C-alpha positions, 0 to 999 in steps of 0.5 A, a space after each residue: 369463663 374468660 381467663 386473664 393473665 397478668 405479670 409483674 411485681 407484688 410488693 410489701 406496702 408499709 403505710 402510715 396510719 391515717 394521714 400521719 407523716 413519716 416523721 411522726 409515725 411509730 408504726 406502719 399498716 401492712 398490706 400488699 400490692 402492685 400494678 398487675 397484682 391489683 388488676 388480677 385481684 379485681 378481675 377475680 372479684 368480678 368472677 373471671 379466672 384470673 392468673 398472676 405471674 411473678 417471682 417471690 422469695 421462698 421465705 415467709 414474707 414471700 408466702 404472705 404476698 402469695 396468700 394476699 392474692 390467693 385469698 381473693 381468688 387469684 390463680 397462682 399456678 405459674 408463680 415462681 419462687 426464688 430470689 432473696 427479697 420482696 420489694 417494699 414501698 412506703 406510703 404517706 397518705 396526703 390530705 387537702 393540699 399536702 400530696 401523698 408520698 411514695 418511697 420505693 425499696 425494691 432494688 434487687 427484688 425477686 422480680 428484678 432477678 427473674 430469669 425470663 427463660 425459667 417461665 414456660 410462657 406457652 404453658 401460661 397462655 394455653 387457653 387464655 383470653 387476655 394478657 395485661 402488663 404495665 410499664 412499671 415492670 420493664 422499668 425494673 430492669 433488663 430481666 423483667 423487660 425481657 420477660 415482658 417481651 417473651 410474655 407478649 410474644 407467647 400471648 399473641 401466639 396463643 391468640 390472646 388480647 394484650 393490654 398495657 397500662 403505660 404507667 410511667 414512674 420517674 423514680 424507676 427510669 428516665 423518659 429516654 430509657 422508657 421510650 427506648 424500651 416501651 416503643 418496641 413493645 407497643 407492636 404487641 399491644 391491642 389495648 393501650 391505657 394511659 394518662 396524659 403524663 404516661 403517653 408523653 413520657 413513655 412514648 413521646 406523645 403530648 396531650 394538648 394544653 392540659 394542666 393536671 395540677 391546675 385541674 384543667 382539661 383540654 379535652 380536644 387535646 386528649 382526643 387528638 392524643 387518642 387518635 395519634 396513638 391509635 394511628 401510630 401503633 395500630 391499637 384496637 382500643 385506646 383508653 385515657 384516664 382524665 384526672 382533675 386534681 383539685 387537691 389530694 383529697 378531691 379529684 375529678 375522675 373520668 375517661 375517654 375511649 377511642 375504638 373506631 370499630 364502633 364509633 369514629 368519635 372517641 367516647 367520653 365517660 360519666 364524670 365523678 367528683 371523688 372524696 379520696 380515701 386512697 388513690 393508690 391503685 386507681 389506675 389499675 382499677 380502671 384497667 381491670 374494669 376496662 378489661 372486664 367490660 371489653 370481655 363481657 359488655 355489649 359495646 365499648 361505651 358500656 365497658 368504659 362506664 364500668 371501668 370509670 365507675 369501678 375506679 371511682 369506687 376504688 378511691 374509697 377503699 384503703 389498700 391497693 386492691 379494688 375489693 368490689 363486686 361487679 354488681 356494686 359497680 353496675 349499681 353506681 353506673 345506673 344510679 350515679 352514687 348517692 352514698 346512702 346507707 344500704 339497710 
């Protein structure tokens, strides 16, 4: 069985019920999530041995976050306990032309205060096949950024494949700050996952004339971007998600993958039109689907199709986690998805 490690922050998610606005809601729905935790949960659901590394407070809310991933089969052997608080984010789910909104309350969270030297990364990566991280984690501060670098060094030493979802977050750092930290880390990355905004803001690469808000894709621009990233950093694989945002409730969803070990021309996936229930975690579900596909499928095109279908299904599930089985994803890949009741 393949073994995967992810490292990052898991947060308490407080979301307004249904489509209520913050100002009209007198209660919140409680769940947990975060980029690398979301990936770990999905991979465990696909039957792989999935480990999540983080730093959690020893109080009851920290324990609840721990149990939120453990209940889905994620291994928590290397989670450290300490710090005073768990990061929190508030979510107001949008609809139609009203966009969703996220408010972070994560400063001085346990992960931000993690001393990287406390993690025995050599032990963490012993016998492991893959390491995944996102650009969110180094954006949290100098200590998490150092921990990411230390993890990457240990992962490469252990012979593990390293993947990164660039995941730029403007509320966490500036483009200049992101590029100063992210560019040096790319030397450790084998599989780069991005969208047009992430590549531009995190690394300084642009994707042609694509206008995501106008739901217009310049596909050739994405092809050029994938090739440029691969050439600049020597990535084995570049995957770029293509989102056409018609509204908060409906998106076009597909992806492009460049892996010239198998094909000199970047591959384009099936395109889905999604009526969205919850798009938070959509990118993480693509990343986890791609990791699973690259580890288990015969070729990268099958891996790409699995990743896009898995992410399509996540958009229909409330919460951060993609709670689907591999056979459900395979069924969508084969059928295209009618949504009919299964009896």
